[in-house]
N, C-alpha and C positions, 0 to 999 in steps of 0.2 A: 600625498598618498589617499587617496579615494576611500572616504569612511562610507561601509554601506551602511542603507536602513535597516534596520535590525528586525523592524516590524513587518516589511514586506517580505512575506512568506513565499509568494509565488515562485516558480522555477522559469525565470525568464531570459530569454536569450541573450537582449541586448543588457540587462540588467548583470548578468555573468560575464557578458565581453568587455562591460566597460570597467567592471571590476579587474578583471584579470588583465586587460590593457593596460592600466594605469601600474598594476601591478609589476608587470614585465618591465615598463620603462622606469619604474620608481619604487625597487624593493624595498619592503621593510624587513624590520628585525625579526618579527614574527614568522615570516616566510623566508629566513634564508637558508633552512636547512632543505628546500624543496628546489628540485630542476625546474626552473621558469622555463628552461627551452622547451623539455617535455611536455611541461602542461599545456604550453602554448600552443605547439605542435597538433598534439590528439585536439585540444579546442578548436583550432582551426579548420581542421580536414575535416571535422562533425558538422562544424558550422557551414562549410562551403557545401556538404551534401543537402543539408536543408534550405540554404538559397538558393541553389540552383533548380532544387526542385519544386520552389514553394513563394517564389517570390520574383517578380520579375527585374532584368539588370536595368541600372539609373542609367547606363549609355551601351549602345548597341554599334555592331560593325554596319549596320543600316542607316544609322543616324551619320555614320560616315561617309558613306556612298553618298544618300540623298539630301545630306546636310548642307548649310552653307559655310561658307567660311571659317565663322568662329566657331560651329559646331565640329568642323574637321580638325580644329585648332586644338579644342578642347578634348577630343577622342586623343589624337595624337600627342599631347601632353600626359595623356593617361598612362596611355600606352606604354609611353617612353619611360616613364615613371618606375612603371611596374616593371619593365622589363631591365631597366638597367640597375636595379636594386642590388646589390652585389652580395648579401647574404639573408638569411631568414629573418634577421630583426629590422632591416631595412625596408623588406616586404611586407611586415607586418605594421610598421609605422604607419603605412599606407592606409590601413584599416578596407581596402578593398583588394580584390582581385580580378583576374580574367580568367575567363572560360569560353572557349570556342570564338574567340575575338568579340566577347560578351563583357563588361564591367559591372562588377557585383560587388556590395556593401556590404562589410562584416557586421554590421548594426542593424539587425531588423529584430522586430519586436513579434516573438512569438511565444507563446507560453508552452512549455514541456508539461504535458498530463503524463499521468502513472502508466499509460497504456503505450506510451512511447516505448521504442525497442532500446533506448539507451538512455531511459529515464534513470536508472543507478548513476552513470556518468553525470548527467545534468545535477540531479540530485547531490551527487557529492561536491561538485564544484560551489553549489549555492551554500552548502554544509561549510565549505572553506572559507566563507567570509564569517563565521561566526568564530573563527578563533582572535579575533579582535574584540568579540564580546560573548565569551561564553555564558555568561549568567542570562542570556538572551536566548539560548538554544532550546531549552525545554517548551518556550513558546511556539518555535519555530516546529518541533517535532511532534507536539500537541496538535498542531493546524494541521500538519500532513497524515497523522492519524485519522482526522476525521474525513479530510477533503480528498486525500489518494488513496486510503485504504479502507475507507467507511468503516472504520473503526474494526477492522478484522486483526484483532491484536496478534494472532500466531504469525500471520502473512506478515506482518509489520516486524514484528522481531527477527525472523527468518531473513527479511529484505535488509536491515539496518544491519546483522550479525555478519550475514554471508555475503551480502552484495555490496556493503558500504566498508563497514570497517576491515572485514578480513582482506578486500579488495583494494582498498585506496587508501588506507592508514598506511603514512609515512611516504605516499607519494603526493596528494591532494592535500593533507590535512594532518594532525600531530596525534601521538599518543594520549595528550591531555583531553584533545577533542574527544576522541574515541571513549576514553574514561568516562566523559560527562555523559555522552551517548549510554555507556553501559550503566551507568547510574540510574539515566530515567527508566531502562527496560528493567529494572530489577524491581520495583516496585509491581511490574506485571510477571515476571518471573516467578515472585514470592508467590502470587495469587492462583498462578495458573501450575503452581508443582504439583501433581496428584500426591505426592506424599506428604504436602502441609496439611495441618489440619483446617478441617473447612470453616468456611465462615460462619461465624455466631448468627442466630437469627435476632433479628429486633423484635423485643419481648413483647411490645404493643403489636404489632402487626404479624409477627409469624413469619418474617419472609428475610432474604438476605439483604445486607445492606444495598442501597441506590447507589452503584457503581459499574461503569461499563465496562470494566475490567470481568464482568461475569455475564454480560450478555449475549456471549455465542457459546454458551452451555449450561444444562441444567445440571444439578446436583442432586444425585440420589442419596435419601436421608440413611439406607443401611451403610453408606461409606462413614458415617458419623462412628459406627461400633465394628466396621469390618473394613478397613480400609484397603483390604487387598480382595475385595469382592469383585471387581470387575478384572483384576490382572488373571485372578484365577477363573476367569470365563463365565461369572455369573452376569443372567443376562443373556446368554448365549441362546437360550430356548426360546425366550421371547424374541429375538431376533431372527430367529431360524423362522417362528412361527407368522410374523409380519410378512416375510417375503414369501410364505407359501399361501396366506390368506389374500395375497395381494395388494397390502398396505403400503408397501415401499420396494423400490426397486434396488436389488445390490446384489454384488457377488456374494456369495456364500462364504467363499473362499479368502477373499480380499479386503473387504468391506466393516468386519467386523470391528476393527481396529477404530474405525470413524464413528461407529455407532456407540464404541464404549465410550470413546472423546466426548460425543453429544451429552453424556450423562455423568461424566465424572469431575467437572467442573475446570476441565481442560480445555473442551470447545475444539472445534474444527475452522479448517481454513475456508475461505469461501469458494475453492475449487473442489472441496473435498465432502459437500453437504450431501445428505442421503435425499433420493427424491422419494418424494411419498405420491403414491400412487391411487391413494385411497378416496382421495376427495377431500376439500377444505371442511367440511361438516365433519369427517371422522378425524383429522387432524386436531381441530378443536375439541371434539371430545376425548379425544386418548389424552391430549394436555389436560382437560378440567378433569378427567378421571385420575390422573397421577396426583395431582394436585390436593384433590379432594379424598383421596386413600391415604397422602402424606407419603406417596412414593419418590415424591421429589420435593426441595423445598421451593415453597412458594415465592414469588416475585413480585405479586400485585399485578401493575400495569405492564411491567418488563417480562412478563411470560410471553405476550405476543411478540415480543422484541427479539427475544431468545428464539422462539419457534422459527421466524424468519430469517433468524443466522444459522440456523441448525438443519432446516430442509426447505426445498425447492419443490415445484409442482410437478407434473407429469410431462410437461413441456419443458423442463430445466430451469425454468423462471423463478424468481423471488416472488411469495406470496405477499399480498400487502396486509396490515395488521387490521384494516377493515374488514377485508374477506373473510378473516377469522371470526373475528367479533361479532359478527351478525350473520355468520353462517347459519344454515337450520336445514331440518329435515334428517334424512338416514333412516334405515330400517332396523326393527328391534331385533331382529336377527344379527344383521350385521352387529350392531353394538355389542351384544352380547359375546361374539368372536372376538371382536376388539377389546373389551374392557376382561375376557378372560386371560388374553396374551397379557394383558398390562398388569395382572395379578400376578403373574410370573416373573415379572422383571426385576 
């Protein structure tokens, strides 16, 4: 049995192929309840698509036509072994396949990134390796929260619950592995639940604890006394006026939920951020004013980290923290309008 490297967190095709190949021919007790054929069939199909489109063949029909005697013999030997394989198991054992008379190896070194259309599939197969070392799984999950999901916790929770556990449990991995993932996510769920008691301020600095669980949301201080303030449409007038005076771009009928999430401690996913039209100086002033008037809990330097997790610029691109920190200018009249809106939030 091939022992995986539990500290190798990348989703890499050759790493996954080697593990599954050895598991297919040398099944272990931990994987006896899973269909080896089903897993390997789907893996080989998806690998073939990647291999044919992104890598050159290791041998071609042109090599046979234009090659010397040894090359012709080598080509025919590979073809004959492939065509004479009597079943799927024998063909997989070869670790290569033919397409349009050209031969390709399954063992290609390609990292699968989070923007790949089959990322959930490959992620699940990598997770499968942790059946043999469950105590290593939190490190793997934390790595991908940072490197694949840029610490967008809501997106990551949704991905793991709906696209991984729901789709691949009992197909690629066991309920005990799913339970380990669920336990990892529970700490986030507790923090992001709007019904929970808001995090306590640190007495010395009067800010929330330094934790990335809070980075993609502010927390309105009024929620400490009125937990249902936002659920009862508190803040709607401010949202409406931010649109009316051209500070944000939003659909007044659909985007208020996203706006509420920004200030509720829940946060928004990467694709649900609000477009800020007013320019970086007014976004800076808006956040400063909310902190100064104690409308939101201050978070020190994390204020800007939170801001770029909640708002995009007018081109729909992410702000940089330095852009906000050093922004200056603005007119007094425009500032007064902005502050008046913030006062009613």
